[in-house]
C-alpha positions as CSV (number, residue, x, y, z in Angstrom):
1,M,-168.2,-78.4,-44.0
2,G,-165.7,-76.5,-46.3
3,R,-165.2,-72.8,-46.3
4,I,-167.5,-72.1,-49.3
5,E,-170.0,-74.9,-48.5
6,W,-171.3,-73.3,-45.2
7,R,-171.8,-69.9,-46.8
8,V,-174.9,-70.8,-48.7
9,P,-176.8,-72.2,-45.7
10,L,-175.5,-69.3,-43.6
11,A,-176.7,-66.9,-46.3
12,L,-180.1,-68.7,-46.4
13,L,-180.4,-68.5,-42.6
14,M,-179.5,-64.8,-42.7
15,I,-182.0,-64.0,-45.4
16,V,-184.9,-65.9,-43.9
17,A,-184.2,-64.7,-40.4
18,L,-184.0,-61.1,-41.4
19,A,-187.0,-61.4,-43.7
20,L,-189.0,-62.6,-40.7
21,T,-188.2,-59.3,-39.0
22,G,-190.5,-57.6,-41.4
23,C,-193.4,-59.5,-40.1
24,R,-193.1,-57.9,-36.7
25,G,-195.5,-55.1,-35.7
26,G,-194.6,-51.8,-34.2
27,G,-195.8,-48.1,-34.3
28,E,-193.9,-45.5,-36.2
29,K,-190.8,-47.6,-36.7
30,P,-189.2,-48.1,-40.1
31,T,-190.5,-51.1,-41.9
32,T,-189.2,-54.0,-43.9
33,A,-192.0,-54.9,-46.3
34,P,-193.1,-58.4,-45.5
35,P,-192.1,-60.9,-48.2
36,T,-195.1,-61.4,-50.5
37,R,-196.3,-64.5,-52.1
38,A,-199.3,-65.5,-54.1
39,P,-200.2,-69.2,-53.9
40,G,-197.6,-71.2,-55.8
41,E,-195.3,-68.2,-56.1
42,A,-191.9,-67.7,-54.7
43,I,-191.2,-65.3,-51.8
44,T,-189.2,-62.3,-53.0
45,L,-186.6,-60.9,-50.8
46,E,-184.6,-57.7,-51.3
47,F,-180.9,-57.9,-50.5
48,W,-178.7,-54.9,-50.6
49,Y,-174.9,-55.6,-50.6
50,S,-171.8,-53.4,-50.5
51,L,-169.1,-55.6,-52.0
52,G,-167.7,-54.6,-55.4
53,G,-165.1,-56.1,-57.7
54,N,-164.4,-59.8,-57.4
55,S,-166.1,-60.0,-54.0
56,G,-169.3,-58.5,-55.6
57,K,-169.1,-61.2,-58.3
58,A,-168.8,-63.8,-55.6
59,V,-172.0,-62.5,-53.9
60,E,-173.8,-62.5,-57.2
61,A,-172.7,-66.1,-57.8
62,L,-173.9,-67.1,-54.3
63,V,-177.3,-65.4,-54.9
64,A,-177.6,-67.1,-58.3
65,E,-176.8,-70.5,-56.8
66,F,-179.3,-69.9,-54.0
67,N,-182.0,-68.8,-56.4
68,Q,-181.4,-71.9,-58.6
69,T,-181.7,-74.3,-55.7
70,H,-184.6,-72.7,-53.8
71,S,-187.6,-72.4,-56.1
72,D,-189.8,-71.0,-53.3
73,I,-187.5,-68.1,-52.5
74,K,-186.3,-65.4,-55.0
75,V,-183.5,-63.1,-53.8
76,N,-183.1,-59.7,-55.6
77,A,-179.5,-58.7,-54.9
78,T,-178.7,-55.0,-55.5
79,Y,-175.3,-53.4,-55.2
80,Q,-175.6,-50.2,-53.2
81,G,-172.1,-48.9,-53.3
82,G,-169.3,-49.3,-50.8
83,Y,-169.6,-49.7,-47.0
84,A,-170.2,-46.0,-46.3
85,D,-172.8,-45.8,-49.2
86,I,-174.9,-48.6,-48.0
87,M,-174.7,-47.5,-44.3
88,A,-175.9,-44.0,-45.3
89,K,-178.8,-45.5,-47.4
90,V,-179.9,-47.8,-44.5
91,W,-179.7,-45.0,-41.9
92,S,-181.5,-42.6,-44.2
93,A,-184.3,-45.1,-44.6
94,V,-184.4,-45.7,-40.9
95,Y,-184.8,-42.0,-40.0
96,A,-187.2,-41.3,-42.9
97,K,-189.2,-44.4,-41.8
98,Q,-189.0,-45.8,-45.3
99,T,-189.2,-49.4,-46.3
100,L,-185.9,-51.2,-45.7
101,P,-184.5,-54.2,-47.6
102,H,-185.2,-57.6,-46.0
103,V,-181.4,-58.1,-45.8
104,A,-178.6,-55.6,-46.0
105,H,-174.8,-56.3,-45.9
106,L,-173.4,-53.6,-43.7
107,G,-171.1,-53.3,-40.7
108,A,-172.2,-52.3,-37.3
109,A,-175.8,-53.6,-37.6
110,P,-176.0,-53.9,-33.7
111,L,-176.1,-50.0,-33.7
112,L,-179.6,-50.3,-35.4
113,G,-180.9,-52.4,-32.5
114,D,-182.2,-49.4,-30.5
115,T,-184.0,-48.0,-33.5
116,G,-186.5,-50.8,-33.7
117,A,-185.7,-51.2,-37.4
118,I,-184.3,-54.7,-36.8
119,V,-184.9,-57.5,-34.3
120,P,-182.3,-59.8,-32.8
121,I,-181.8,-63.1,-34.6
122,T,-180.5,-65.1,-31.7
123,D,-183.5,-67.3,-31.5
124,F,-182.9,-68.4,-35.2
125,T,-179.1,-68.9,-34.8
126,D,-179.3,-70.7,-31.4
127,G,-182.4,-72.7,-32.0
128,P,-182.7,-76.4,-32.9
129,N,-181.8,-75.7,-36.6
130,G,-179.2,-73.1,-35.6
131,I,-175.6,-72.6,-36.4
132,D,-172.5,-74.4,-35.1
133,R,-170.8,-71.3,-33.7
134,S,-167.4,-73.1,-33.5
135,L,-167.2,-72.7,-37.3
136,I,-166.8,-68.9,-37.0
137,R,-164.3,-67.0,-34.8
138,D,-165.7,-65.6,-31.5
139,S,-164.6,-62.1,-32.4
140,F,-166.9,-62.1,-35.4
141,W,-169.9,-63.2,-33.2
142,D,-168.9,-60.5,-30.7
143,Y,-168.9,-57.8,-33.4
144,N,-172.4,-58.7,-34.4
145,S,-173.8,-58.8,-30.9
146,A,-175.0,-56.2,-28.4
147,Q,-177.1,-56.4,-25.2
148,G,-176.6,-60.2,-25.1
149,Q,-178.3,-60.6,-28.5
150,L,-177.1,-61.4,-32.0
151,W,-178.2,-58.7,-34.4
152,S,-176.5,-59.8,-37.6
153,M,-174.6,-62.6,-39.1
154,P,-170.8,-62.6,-39.7
155,F,-170.7,-62.8,-43.5
156,N,-167.3,-61.5,-44.3
157,N,-164.5,-59.5,-42.7
158,S,-162.0,-57.1,-44.2
159,V,-159.4,-54.7,-42.9
160,P,-159.5,-51.4,-44.8
161,L,-155.9,-50.2,-45.2
162,L,-154.4,-46.8,-45.9
163,Y,-151.1,-46.7,-47.7
164,Y,-149.3,-43.4,-47.9
165,N,-145.9,-42.1,-49.2
166,R,-143.9,-40.7,-46.2
167,D,-141.7,-38.7,-48.6
């Protein structure tokens, strides 16, 4: 599969797997509203993302393509600002026990594992319809794992840089 071709199924798996986390019970923990569907209606999933510029346009194009090819699922993608902005919004929702999006594009998702706000997705990625892990570098899998579980999917990777004038 080519570089772009595997992103749509990967995004689908990520969206569906994380949406299923909202169906899990549990006391006073933050919630992800379960996807709702009336008979014959599409499931609607909320997706927060943090990529702007051309990368944000690429995310919007992937979501539009996904929505066009999956009539039973509707993804509402909402730009939430940069990496720090979306992380602050997600953590605020976790601590305030507010409803979270079904899917959020943020780094360090394994840190949320102890909060009960998310559940591991290892069973989805390693199951019979799972992902060929050889298509993605081991370091990306490692970054998204903790306690022997996969908590998020490698979607993209960037290296923030700082340039400064020594003079």
